[in-house]
PDB file with SEQRES, HELIX, SHEET and CRYST1 records, atoms N, CA, C and O in Angstrom:
SEQRES   1 A   80  MET PRO THR ASP PHE GLU GLU LEU LYS GLN ARG LEU LEU          
SEQRES   2 A   80  GLN SER ASP ALA GLN PHE ARG GLN LEU ALA THR GLN HIS          
SEQRES   3 A   80  HIS ASP LEU ASP GLU LYS ILE HIS ASN LEU ALA THR ARG          
SEQRES   4 A   80  PRO TYR LEU SER GLU PRO GLU GLN LEU GLU GLU VAL THR          
SEQRES   5 A   80  LEU LYS LYS LYS LYS LEU HIS LEU LYS ASP GLN MET GLU          
SEQRES   6 A   80  SER ILE LEU ARG HIS ARG MET VAL GLU PRO THR HIS ALA          
SEQRES   7 A   80  ARG SER                                                      
HELIX    1 AA1 PRO A    2  SER A   15  1                                  14    
HELIX    2 AA2 ALA A   17  ALA A   37  1                                  21    
HELIX    3 AA3 GLU A   44  ARG A   79  1                                  36    
CRYST1    1.000    1.000    1.000  90.00  90.00  90.00 P 1           1          
ATOM      1  N   MET A   1      69.674 -27.189   1.286  1.00  0.00           N  
ATOM      2  CA  MET A   1      69.010 -27.853   2.378  1.00  0.00           C  
ATOM      3  C   MET A   1      67.497 -27.961   2.166  1.00  0.00           C  
ATOM      4  O   MET A   1      66.935 -29.022   2.437  1.00  0.00           O  
ATOM      5  N   PRO A   2      66.815 -26.916   1.697  1.00  0.00           N  
ATOM      6  CA  PRO A   2      65.370 -27.068   1.459  1.00  0.00           C  
ATOM      7  C   PRO A   2      65.060 -28.214   0.505  1.00  0.00           C  
ATOM      8  O   PRO A   2      64.026 -28.867   0.652  1.00  0.00           O  
ATOM      9  N   THR A   3      65.916 -28.473  -0.455  1.00  0.00           N  
ATOM     10  CA  THR A   3      65.692 -29.575  -1.388  1.00  0.00           C  
ATOM     11  C   THR A   3      65.791 -30.906  -0.649  1.00  0.00           C  
ATOM     12  O   THR A   3      64.949 -31.785  -0.831  1.00  0.00           O  
ATOM     13  N   ASP A   4      66.829 -31.054   0.190  1.00  0.00           N  
ATOM     14  CA  ASP A   4      66.974 -32.275   0.989  1.00  0.00           C  
ATOM     15  C   ASP A   4      65.761 -32.469   1.889  1.00  0.00           C  
ATOM     16  O   ASP A   4      65.257 -33.582   2.043  1.00  0.00           O  
ATOM     17  N   PHE A   5      65.300 -31.368   2.483  1.00  0.00           N  
ATOM     18  CA  PHE A   5      64.156 -31.408   3.384  1.00  0.00           C  
ATOM     19  C   PHE A   5      62.917 -31.877   2.628  1.00  0.00           C  
ATOM     20  O   PHE A   5      62.164 -32.719   3.117  1.00  0.00           O  
ATOM     21  N   GLU A   6      62.713 -31.331   1.441  1.00  0.00           N  
ATOM     22  CA  GLU A   6      61.564 -31.700   0.601  1.00  0.00           C  
ATOM     23  C   GLU A   6      61.671 -33.153   0.133  1.00  0.00           C  
ATOM     24  O   GLU A   6      60.674 -33.876   0.115  1.00  0.00           O  
ATOM     25  N   GLU A   7      62.862 -33.574  -0.241  1.00  0.00           N  
ATOM     26  CA  GLU A   7      63.058 -34.969  -0.653  1.00  0.00           C  
ATOM     27  C   GLU A   7      62.752 -35.912   0.502  1.00  0.00           C  
ATOM     28  O   GLU A   7      62.110 -36.945   0.312  1.00  0.00           O  
ATOM     29  N   LEU A   8      63.207 -35.562   1.689  1.00  0.00           N  
ATOM     30  CA  LEU A   8      62.946 -36.396   2.871  1.00  0.00           C  
ATOM     31  C   LEU A   8      61.463 -36.441   3.143  1.00  0.00           C  
ATOM     32  O   LEU A   8      60.924 -37.500   3.465  1.00  0.00           O  
ATOM     33  N   LYS A   9      60.796 -35.315   3.021  1.00  0.00           N  
ATOM     34  CA  LYS A   9      59.350 -35.257   3.257  1.00  0.00           C  
ATOM     35  C   LYS A   9      58.637 -36.212   2.294  1.00  0.00           C  
ATOM     36  O   LYS A   9      57.775 -36.985   2.711  1.00  0.00           O  
ATOM     37  N   GLN A  10      58.986 -36.158   1.041  1.00  0.00           N  
ATOM     38  CA  GLN A  10      58.361 -37.055   0.030  1.00  0.00           C  
ATOM     39  C   GLN A  10      58.664 -38.530   0.331  1.00  0.00           C  
ATOM     40  O   GLN A  10      57.803 -39.395   0.174  1.00  0.00           O  
ATOM     41  N   ARG A  11      59.875 -38.794   0.755  1.00  0.00           N  
ATOM     42  CA  ARG A  11      60.257 -40.181   1.111  1.00  0.00           C  
ATOM     43  C   ARG A  11      59.447 -40.670   2.321  1.00  0.00           C  
ATOM     44  O   ARG A  11      58.984 -41.811   2.337  1.00  0.00           O  
ATOM     45  N   LEU A  12      59.281 -39.820   3.320  1.00  0.00           N  
ATOM     46  CA  LEU A  12      58.533 -40.194   4.513  1.00  0.00           C  
ATOM     47  C   LEU A  12      57.051 -40.373   4.199  1.00  0.00           C  
ATOM     48  O   LEU A  12      56.394 -41.231   4.789  1.00  0.00           O  
ATOM     49  N   LEU A  13      56.525 -39.580   3.286  1.00  0.00           N  
ATOM     50  CA  LEU A  13      55.138 -39.767   2.887  1.00  0.00           C  
ATOM     51  C   LEU A  13      54.913 -41.151   2.269  1.00  0.00           C  
ATOM     52  O   LEU A  13      53.834 -41.732   2.388  1.00  0.00           O  
ATOM     53  N   GLN A  14      55.935 -41.654   1.620  1.00  0.00           N  
ATOM     54  CA  GLN A  14      55.862 -42.964   0.996  1.00  0.00           C  
ATOM     55  C   GLN A  14      56.084 -44.115   2.006  1.00  0.00           C  
ATOM     56  O   GLN A  14      55.433 -45.157   1.925  1.00  0.00           O  
ATOM     57  N   SER A  15      57.005 -43.906   2.945  1.00  0.00           N  
ATOM     58  CA  SER A  15      57.476 -45.024   3.759  1.00  0.00           C  
ATOM     59  C   SER A  15      57.087 -44.990   5.238  1.00  0.00           C  
ATOM     60  O   SER A  15      57.176 -46.017   5.912  1.00  0.00           O  
ATOM     61  N   ASP A  16      56.662 -43.850   5.756  1.00  0.00           N  
ATOM     62  CA  ASP A  16      56.412 -43.746   7.203  1.00  0.00           C  
ATOM     63  C   ASP A  16      54.911 -43.541   7.430  1.00  0.00           C  
ATOM     64  O   ASP A  16      54.366 -42.486   7.107  1.00  0.00           O  
ATOM     65  N   ALA A  17      54.256 -44.554   7.986  1.00  0.00           N  
ATOM     66  CA  ALA A  17      52.792 -44.477   8.183  1.00  0.00           C  
ATOM     67  C   ALA A  17      52.388 -43.363   9.150  1.00  0.00           C  
ATOM     68  O   ALA A  17      51.362 -42.713   8.945  1.00  0.00           O  
ATOM     69  N   GLN A  18      53.176 -43.136  10.193  1.00  0.00           N  
ATOM     70  CA  GLN A  18      52.861 -42.086  11.150  1.00  0.00           C  
ATOM     71  C   GLN A  18      52.941 -40.710  10.480  1.00  0.00           C  
ATOM     72  O   GLN A  18      52.041 -39.884  10.637  1.00  0.00           O  
ATOM     73  N   PHE A  19      54.002 -40.476   9.748  1.00  0.00           N  
ATOM     74  CA  PHE A  19      54.174 -39.201   9.064  1.00  0.00           C  
ATOM     75  C   PHE A  19      53.056 -38.994   8.029  1.00  0.00           C  
ATOM     76  O   PHE A  19      52.511 -37.897   7.913  1.00  0.00           O  
ATOM     77  N   ARG A  20      52.729 -40.023   7.301  1.00  0.00           N  
ATOM     78  CA  ARG A  20      51.684 -39.960   6.286  1.00  0.00           C  
ATOM     79  C   ARG A  20      50.326 -39.630   6.957  1.00  0.00           C  
ATOM     80  O   ARG A  20      49.550 -38.829   6.437  1.00  0.00           O  
ATOM     81  N   GLN A  21      50.060 -40.255   8.106  1.00  0.00           N  
ATOM     82  CA  GLN A  21      48.808 -39.974   8.828  1.00  0.00           C  
ATOM     83  C   GLN A  21      48.756 -38.525   9.281  1.00  0.00           C  
ATOM     84  O   GLN A  21      47.724 -37.868   9.147  1.00  0.00           O  
ATOM     85  N   LEU A  22      49.863 -38.021   9.817  1.00  0.00           N  
ATOM     86  CA  LEU A  22      49.925 -36.614  10.243  1.00  0.00           C  
ATOM     87  C   LEU A  22      49.672 -35.682   9.040  1.00  0.00           C  
ATOM     88  O   LEU A  22      48.931 -34.704   9.141  1.00  0.00           O  
ATOM     89  N   ALA A  23      50.296 -36.005   7.923  1.00  0.00           N  
ATOM     90  CA  ALA A  23      50.148 -35.182   6.709  1.00  0.00           C  
ATOM     91  C   ALA A  23      48.716 -35.199   6.197  1.00  0.00           C  
ATOM     92  O   ALA A  23      48.201 -34.177   5.744  1.00  0.00           O  
ATOM     93  N   THR A  24      48.071 -36.360   6.269  1.00  0.00           N  
ATOM     94  CA  THR A  24      46.682 -36.467   5.825  1.00  0.00           C  
ATOM     95  C   THR A  24      45.766 -35.671   6.739  1.00  0.00           C  
ATOM     96  O   THR A  24      44.863 -34.981   6.265  1.00  0.00           O  
ATOM     97  N   GLN A  25      45.988 -35.759   8.044  1.00  0.00           N  
ATOM     98  CA  GLN A  25      45.192 -34.990   9.001  1.00  0.00           C  
ATOM     99  C   GLN A  25      45.400 -33.492   8.772  1.00  0.00           C  
ATOM    100  O   GLN A  25      44.449 -32.711   8.813  1.00  0.00           O  
ATOM    101  N   HIS A  26      46.654 -33.102   8.531  1.00  0.00           N  
ATOM    102  CA  HIS A  26      46.980 -31.704   8.282  1.00  0.00           C  
ATOM    103  C   HIS A  26      46.226 -31.204   7.062  1.00  0.00           C  
ATOM    104  O   HIS A  26      45.647 -30.118   7.080  1.00  0.00           O  
ATOM    105  N   HIS A  27      46.236 -32.003   6.002  1.00  0.00           N  
ATOM    106  CA  HIS A  27      45.541 -31.631   4.769  1.00  0.00           C  
ATOM    107  C   HIS A  27      44.027 -31.519   5.002  1.00  0.00           C  
ATOM    108  O   HIS A  27      43.387 -30.582   4.527  1.00  0.00           O  
ATOM    109  N   ASP A  28      43.471 -32.473   5.729  1.00  0.00           N  
ATOM    110  CA  ASP A  28      42.023 -32.450   6.009  1.00  0.00           C  
ATOM    111  C   ASP A  28      41.619 -31.190   6.793  1.00  0.00           C  
ATOM    112  O   ASP A  28      40.598 -30.568   6.502  1.00  0.00           O  
ATOM    113  N   LEU A  29      42.441 -30.826   7.794  1.00  0.00           N  
ATOM    114  CA  LEU A  29      42.171 -29.628   8.568  1.00  0.00           C  
ATOM    115  C   LEU A  29      42.288 -28.383   7.676  1.00  0.00           C  
ATOM    116  O   LEU A  29      41.505 -27.442   7.807  1.00  0.00           O  
ATOM    117  N   ASP A  30      43.264 -28.387   6.778  1.00  0.00           N  
ATOM    118  CA  ASP A  30      43.441 -27.275   5.856  1.00  0.00           C  
ATOM    119  C   ASP A  30      42.197 -27.057   5.017  1.00  0.00           C  
ATOM    120  O   ASP A  30      41.763 -25.923   4.815  1.00  0.00           O  
ATOM    121  N   GLU A  31      41.618 -28.163   4.524  1.00  0.00           N  
ATOM    122  CA  GLU A  31      40.393 -28.069   3.734  1.00  0.00           C  
ATOM    123  C   GLU A  31      39.220 -27.520   4.553  1.00  0.00           C  
ATOM    124  O   GLU A  31      38.451 -26.688   4.070  1.00  0.00           O  
ATOM    125  N   LYS A  32      39.090 -27.994   5.798  1.00  0.00           N  
ATOM    126  CA  LYS A  32      38.004 -27.514   6.649  1.00  0.00           C  
ATOM    127  C   LYS A  32      38.158 -26.023   6.933  1.00  0.00           C  
ATOM    128  O   LYS A  32      37.182 -25.273   6.918  1.00  0.00           O  
ATOM    129  N   ILE A  33      39.394 -25.604   7.192  1.00  0.00           N  
ATOM    130  CA  ILE A  33      39.640 -24.158   7.457  1.00  0.00           C  
ATOM    131  C   ILE A  33      39.332 -23.344   6.208  1.00  0.00           C  
ATOM    132  O   ILE A  33      38.742 -22.266   6.288  1.00  0.00           O  
ATOM    133  N   HIS A  34      39.728 -23.856   5.073  1.00  0.00           N  
ATOM    134  CA  HIS A  34      39.444 -23.141   3.809  1.00  0.00           C  
ATOM    135  C   HIS A  34      37.935 -23.008   3.586  1.00  0.00           C  
ATOM    136  O   HIS A  34      37.448 -21.955   3.174  1.00  0.00           O  
ATOM    137  N   ASN A  35      37.198 -24.100   3.868  1.00  0.00           N  
ATOM    138  CA  ASN A  35      35.750 -24.055   3.715  1.00  0.00           C  
ATOM    139  C   ASN A  35      35.115 -23.013   4.626  1.00  0.00           C  
ATOM    140  O   ASN A  35      34.188 -22.314   4.217  1.00  0.00           O  
ATOM    141  N   LEU A  36      35.602 -22.904   5.844  1.00  0.00           N  
ATOM    142  CA  LEU A  36      35.101 -21.885   6.749  1.00  0.00           C  
ATOM    143  C   LEU A  36      35.464 -20.480   6.254  1.00  0.00           C  
ATOM    144  O   LEU A  36      34.667 -19.547   6.355  1.00  0.00           O  
ATOM    145  N   ALA A  37      36.663 -20.353   5.725  1.00  0.00           N  
ATOM    146  CA  ALA A  37      37.159 -19.036   5.292  1.00  0.00           C  
ATOM    147  C   ALA A  37      36.385 -18.496   4.087  1.00  0.00           C  
ATOM    148  O   ALA A  37      36.343 -17.286   3.864  1.00  0.00           O  
ATOM    149  N   THR A  38      35.776 -19.395   3.316  1.00  0.00           N  
ATOM    150  CA  THR A  38      35.043 -18.940   2.123  1.00  0.00           C  
ATOM    151  C   THR A  38      33.646 -18.465   2.445  1.00  0.00           C  
ATOM    152  O   THR A  38      32.973 -17.901   1.582  1.00  0.00           O  
ATOM    153  N   ARG A  39      33.196 -18.679   3.664  1.00  0.00           N  
ATOM    154  CA  ARG A  39      31.874 -18.216   4.060  1.00  0.00           C  
ATOM    155  C   ARG A  39      31.896 -16.720   4.291  1.00  0.00           C  
ATOM    156  O   ARG A  39      32.873 -16.185   4.816  1.00  0.00           O  
ATOM    157  N   PRO A  40      30.813 -16.031   3.899  1.00  0.00           N  
ATOM    158  CA  PRO A  40      30.806 -14.576   4.075  1.00  0.00           C  
ATOM    159  C   PRO A  40      30.720 -14.146   5.548  1.00  0.00           C  
ATOM    160  O   PRO A  40      31.165 -13.054   5.902  1.00  0.00           O  
ATOM    161  N   TYR A  41      30.154 -14.997   6.396  1.00  0.00           N  
ATOM    162  CA  TYR A  41      29.996 -14.668   7.798  1.00  0.00           C  
ATOM    163  C   TYR A  41      30.108 -15.946   8.628  1.00  0.00           C  
ATOM    164  O   TYR A  41      29.560 -16.986   8.261  1.00  0.00           O  
ATOM    165  N   LEU A  42      30.816 -15.856   9.735  1.00  0.00           N  
ATOM    166  CA  LEU A  42      30.927 -17.005  10.636  1.00  0.00           C  
ATOM    167  C   LEU A  42      30.212 -16.687  11.948  1.00  0.00           C  
ATOM    168  O   LEU A  42      30.409 -15.624  12.535  1.00  0.00           O  
ATOM    169  N   SER A  43      29.394 -17.609  12.389  1.00  0.00           N  
ATOM    170  CA  SER A  43      28.766 -17.480  13.709  1.00  0.00           C  
ATOM    171  C   SER A  43      29.856 -17.615  14.779  1.00  0.00           C  
ATOM    172  O   SER A  43      30.988 -17.993  14.476  1.00  0.00           O  
ATOM    173  N   GLU A  44      29.511 -17.308  16.010  1.00  0.00           N  
ATOM    174  CA  GLU A  44      30.498 -17.455  17.092  1.00  0.00           C  
ATOM    175  C   GLU A  44      31.008 -18.886  17.219  1.00  0.00           C  
ATOM    176  O   GLU A  44      32.215 -19.088  17.351  1.00  0.00           O  
ATOM    177  N   PRO A  45      30.117 -19.899  17.181  1.00  0.00           N  
ATOM    178  CA  PRO A  45      30.640 -21.283  17.237  1.00  0.00           C  
ATOM    179  C   PRO A  45      31.559 -21.613  16.034  1.00  0.00           C  
ATOM    180  O   PRO A  45      32.544 -22.336  16.185  1.00  0.00           O  
ATOM    181  N   GLU A  46      31.234 -21.090  14.876  1.00  0.00           N  
ATOM    182  CA  GLU A  46      32.083 -21.329  13.714  1.00  0.00           C  
ATOM    183  C   GLU A  46      33.433 -20.617  13.850  1.00  0.00           C  
ATOM    184  O   GLU A  46      34.458 -21.148  13.421  1.00  0.00           O  
ATOM    185  N   GLN A  47      33.438 -19.438  14.436  1.00  0.00           N  
ATOM    186  CA  GLN A  47      34.692 -18.719  14.677  1.00  0.00           C  
ATOM    187  C   GLN A  47      35.554 -19.506  15.651  1.00  0.00           C  
ATOM    188  O   GLN A  47      36.765 -19.621  15.462  1.00  0.00           O  
ATOM    189  N   LEU A  48      34.939 -20.042  16.681  1.00  0.00           N  
ATOM    190  CA  LEU A  48      35.656 -20.856  17.668  1.00  0.00           C  
ATOM    191  C   LEU A  48      36.190 -22.114  17.009  1.00  0.00           C  
ATOM    192  O   LEU A  48      37.320 -22.528  17.267  1.00  0.00           O  
ATOM    193  N   GLU A  49      35.375 -22.723  16.157  1.00  0.00           N  
ATOM    194  CA  GLU A  49      35.825 -23.927  15.430  1.00  0.00           C  
ATOM    195  C   GLU A  49      37.030 -23.600  14.548  1.00  0.00           C  
ATOM    196  O   GLU A  49      37.987 -24.373  14.494  1.00  0.00           O  
ATOM    197  N   GLU A  50      36.989 -22.465  13.862  1.00  0.00           N  
ATOM    198  CA  GLU A  50      38.100 -22.061  12.992  1.00  0.00           C  
ATOM    199  C   GLU A  50      39.377 -21.915  13.797  1.00  0.00           C  
ATOM    200  O   GLU A  50      40.431 -22.387  13.371  1.00  0.00           O  
ATOM    201  N   VAL A  51      39.304 -21.280  14.934  1.00  0.00           N  
ATOM    202  CA  VAL A  51      40.481 -21.092  15.800  1.00  0.00           C  
ATOM    203  C   VAL A  51      41.011 -22.441  16.275  1.00  0.00           C  
ATOM    204  O   VAL A  51      42.220 -22.674  16.267  1.00  0.00           O  
ATOM    205  N   THR A  52      40.106 -23.329  16.690  1.00  0.00           N  
ATOM    206  CA  THR A  52      40.472 -24.637  17.163  1.00  0.00           C  
ATOM    207  C   THR A  52      41.141 -25.454  16.061  1.00  0.00           C  
ATOM    208  O   THR A  52      42.152 -26.115  16.292  1.00  0.00           O  
ATOM    209  N   LEU A  53      40.566 -25.401  14.862  1.00  0.00           N  
ATOM    210  CA  LEU A  53      41.129 -26.143  13.724  1.00  0.00           C  
ATOM    211  C   LEU A  53      42.528 -25.634  13.379  1.00  0.00           C  
ATOM    212  O   LEU A  53      43.424 -26.420  13.071  1.00  0.00           O  
ATOM    213  N   LYS A  54      42.708 -24.312  13.434  1.00  0.00           N  
ATOM    214  CA  LYS A  54      44.019 -23.746  13.125  1.00  0.00           C  
ATOM    215  C   LYS A  54      45.073 -24.182  14.149  1.00  0.00           C  
ATOM    216  O   LYS A  54      46.223 -24.445  13.795  1.00  0.00           O  
ATOM    217  N   LYS A  55      44.669 -24.255  15.419  1.00  0.00           N  
ATOM    218  CA  LYS A  55      45.605 -24.714  16.459  1.00  0.00           C  
ATOM    219  C   LYS A  55      45.975 -26.169  16.254  1.00  0.00           C  
ATOM    220  O   LYS A  55      47.140 -26.542  16.391  1.00  0.00           O  
ATOM    221  N   LYS A  56      44.979 -27.006  15.924  1.00  0.00           N  
ATOM    222  CA  LYS A  56      45.247 -28.416  15.678  1.00  0.00           C  
ATOM    223  C   LYS A  56      46.160 -28.588  14.451  1.00  0.00           C  
ATOM    224  O   LYS A  56      47.076 -29.412  14.451  1.00  0.00           O  
ATOM    225  N   LYS A  57      45.890 -27.801  13.423  1.00  0.00           N  
ATOM    226  CA  LYS A  57      46.708 -27.878  12.198  1.00  0.00           C  
ATOM    227  C   LYS A  57      48.157 -27.483  12.509  1.00  0.00           C  
ATOM    228  O   LYS A  57      49.092 -28.120  12.025  1.00  0.00           O  
ATOM    229  N   LEU A  58      48.335 -26.463  13.293  1.00  0.00           N  
ATOM    230  CA  LEU A  58      49.683 -26.016  13.667  1.00  0.00           C  
ATOM    231  C   LEU A  58      50.394 -27.089  14.478  1.00  0.00           C  
ATOM    232  O   LEU A  58      51.585 -27.335  14.290  1.00  0.00           O  
ATOM    233  N   HIS A  59      49.653 -27.727  15.384  1.00  0.00           N  
ATOM    234  CA  HIS A  59      50.246 -28.795  16.191  1.00  0.00           C  
ATOM    235  C   HIS A  59      50.710 -29.950  15.294  1.00  0.00           C  
ATOM    236  O   HIS A  59      51.797 -30.496  15.486  1.00  0.00           O  
ATOM    237  N   LEU A  60      49.886 -30.310  14.324  1.00  0.00           N  
ATOM    238  CA  LEU A  60      50.278 -31.370  13.393  1.00  0.00           C  
ATOM    239  C   LEU A  60      51.520 -30.975  12.595  1.00  0.00           C  
ATOM    240  O   LEU A  60      52.407 -31.798  12.369  1.00  0.00           O  
ATOM    241  N   LYS A  61      51.577 -29.726  12.173  1.00  0.00           N  
ATOM    242  CA  LYS A  61      52.743 -29.248  11.413  1.00  0.00           C  
ATOM    243  C   LYS A  61      53.997 -29.330  12.281  1.00  0.00           C  
ATOM    244  O   LYS A  61      55.064 -29.726  11.812  1.00  0.00           O  
ATOM    245  N   ASP A  62      53.858 -28.953  13.546  1.00  0.00           N  
ATOM    246  CA  ASP A  62      55.015 -29.024  14.468  1.00  0.00           C  
ATOM    247  C   ASP A  62      55.478 -30.470  14.621  1.00  0.00           C  
ATOM    248  O   ASP A  62      56.680 -30.736  14.634  1.00  0.00           O  
ATOM    249  N   GLN A  63      54.532 -31.409  14.737  1.00  0.00           N  
ATOM    250  CA  GLN A  63      54.895 -32.818  14.850  1.00  0.00           C  
ATOM    251  C   GLN A  63      55.617 -33.313  13.601  1.00  0.00           C  
ATOM    252  O   GLN A  63      56.610 -34.036  13.691  1.00  0.00           O  
ATOM    253  N   MET A  64      55.109 -32.918  12.440  1.00  0.00           N  
ATOM    254  CA  MET A  64      55.737 -33.322  11.184  1.00  0.00           C  
ATOM    255  C   MET A  64      57.134 -32.769  11.061  1.00  0.00           C  
ATOM    256  O   MET A  64      58.053 -33.482  10.660  1.00  0.00           O  
ATOM    257  N   GLU A  65      57.308 -31.498  11.402  1.00  0.00           N  
ATOM    258  CA  GLU A  65      58.626 -30.870  11.309  1.00  0.00           C  
ATOM    259  C   GLU A  65      59.579 -31.483  12.323  1.00  0.00           C  
ATOM    260  O   GLU A  65      60.773 -31.591  12.043  1.00  0.00           O  
ATOM    261  N   SER A  66      59.103 -31.877  13.467  1.00  0.00           N  
ATOM    262  CA  SER A  66      59.944 -32.568  14.451  1.00  0.00           C  
ATOM    263  C   SER A  66      60.478 -33.875  13.881  1.00  0.00           C  
ATOM    264  O   SER A  66      61.662 -34.186  14.012  1.00  0.00           O  
ATOM    265  N   ILE A  67      59.598 -34.626  13.254  1.00  0.00           N  
ATOM    266  CA  ILE A  67      60.005 -35.899  12.629  1.00  0.00           C  
ATOM    267  C   ILE A  67      61.029 -35.617  11.521  1.00  0.00           C  
ATOM    268  O   ILE A  67      62.039 -36.312  11.415  1.00  0.00           O  
ATOM    269  N   LEU A  68      60.769 -34.618  10.716  1.00  0.00           N  
ATOM    270  CA  LEU A  68      61.696 -34.279   9.623  1.00  0.00           C  
ATOM    271  C   LEU A  68      63.070 -33.875  10.162  1.00  0.00           C  
ATOM    272  O   LEU A  68      64.093 -34.341   9.660  1.00  0.00           O  
ATOM    273  N   ARG A  69      63.098 -33.010  11.184  1.00  0.00           N  
ATOM    274  CA  ARG A  69      64.365 -32.585  11.760  1.00  0.00           C  
ATOM    275  C   ARG A  69      65.113 -33.764  12.344  1.00  0.00           C  
ATOM    276  O   ARG A  69      66.326 -33.882  12.170  1.00  0.00           O  
ATOM    277  N   HIS A  70      64.397 -34.641  13.037  1.00  0.00           N  
ATOM    278  CA  HIS A  70      65.018 -35.831  13.631  1.00  0.00           C  
ATOM    279  C   HIS A  70      65.609 -36.715  12.565  1.00  0.00           C  
ATOM    280  O   HIS A  70      66.710 -37.235  12.743  1.00  0.00           O  
ATOM    281  N   ARG A  71      64.915 -36.901  11.462  1.00  0.00           N  
ATOM    282  CA  ARG A  71      65.392 -37.761  10.386  1.00  0.00           C  
ATOM    283  C   ARG A  71      66.509 -37.120   9.614  1.00  0.00           C  
ATOM    284  O   ARG A  71      67.332 -37.826   9.030  1.00  0.00           O  
ATOM    285  N   MET A  72      66.569 -35.777   9.589  1.00  0.00           N  
ATOM    286  CA  MET A  72      67.664 -35.087   8.875  1.00  0.00           C  
ATOM    287  C   MET A  72      68.987 -35.314   9.589  1.00  0.00           C  
ATOM    288  O   MET A  72      70.019 -35.445   8.931  1.00  0.00           O  
ATOM    289  N   VAL A  73      68.985 -35.365  10.921  1.00  0.00           N  
ATOM    290  CA  VAL A  73      70.223 -35.557  11.666  1.00  0.00           C  
ATOM    291  C   VAL A  73      70.520 -37.008  11.933  1.00  0.00           C  
ATOM    292  O   VAL A  73      71.655 -37.345  12.268  1.00  0.00           O  
ATOM    293  N   GLU A  74      69.553 -37.872  11.799  1.00  0.00           N  
ATOM    294  CA  GLU A  74      69.724 -39.302  12.054  1.00  0.00           C  
ATOM    295  C   GLU A  74      70.879 -39.941  11.291  1.00  0.00           C  
ATOM    296  O   GLU A  74      71.670 -40.664  11.897  1.00  0.00           O  
ATOM    297  N   PRO A  75      71.009 -39.704   9.986  1.00  0.00           N  
ATOM    298  CA  PRO A  75      72.132 -40.342   9.240  1.00  0.00           C  
ATOM    299  C   PRO A  75      73.507 -39.948   9.739  1.00  0.00           C  
ATOM    300  O   PRO A  75      74.425 -40.768   9.720  1.00  0.00           O  
ATOM    301  N   THR A  76      73.675 -38.689  10.193  1.00  0.00           N  
ATOM    302  CA  THR A  76      74.991 -38.284  10.683  1.00  0.00           C  
ATOM    303  C   THR A  76      75.341 -38.991  11.977  1.00  0.00           C  
ATOM    304  O   THR A  76      76.510 -39.300  12.209  1.00  0.00           O  
ATOM    305  N   HIS A  77      74.369 -39.252  12.817  1.00  0.00           N  
ATOM    306  CA  HIS A  77      74.611 -39.983  14.056  1.00  0.00           C  
ATOM    307  C   HIS A  77      74.907 -41.444  13.778  1.00  0.00           C  
ATOM    308  O   HIS A  77      75.681 -42.077  14.496  1.00  0.00           O  
ATOM    309  N   ALA A  78      74.293 -41.974  12.739  1.00  0.00           N  
ATOM    310  CA  ALA A  78      74.489 -43.388  12.396  1.00  0.00           C  
ATOM    311  C   ALA A  78      75.915 -43.634  11.918  1.00  0.00           C  
ATOM    312  O   ALA A  78      76.447 -44.731  12.089  1.00  0.00           O  
ATOM    313  N   ARG A  79      76.539 -42.613  11.314  1.00  0.00           N  
ATOM    314  CA  ARG A  79      77.905 -42.770  10.807  1.00  0.00           C  
ATOM    315  C   ARG A  79      78.944 -42.682  11.913  1.00  0.00           C  
ATOM    316  O   ARG A  79      80.058 -43.183  11.759  1.00  0.00           O  
ATOM    317  N   SER A  80      78.590 -42.047  13.029  1.00  0.00           N  
ATOM    318  CA  SER A  80      79.566 -41.825  14.117  1.00  0.00           C  
ATOM    319  C   SER A  80      79.975 -43.101  14.792  1.00  0.00           C  
ATOM    320  O   SER A  80      80.784 -43.077  15.720  1.00  0.00           O  
TER     321      SER A  80                                                      
END                                                                             
């Protein structure tokens, strides 16, 4: 199943503009979080920004996984 999931993810990155946009935003947030994490010290506003970015990134991941789960079951419903 993980292989099917990964194959579907790659296919959606190629063919689904919404999924691709979510993935791009997720990647961008990941880079911003990484940049903050490499700093030796974060000010209070930077700490708040880090928490906010992590929440946004998690929300994007949830949206992507929802699309993937929906698409995984879609073919079985189409055959019924």
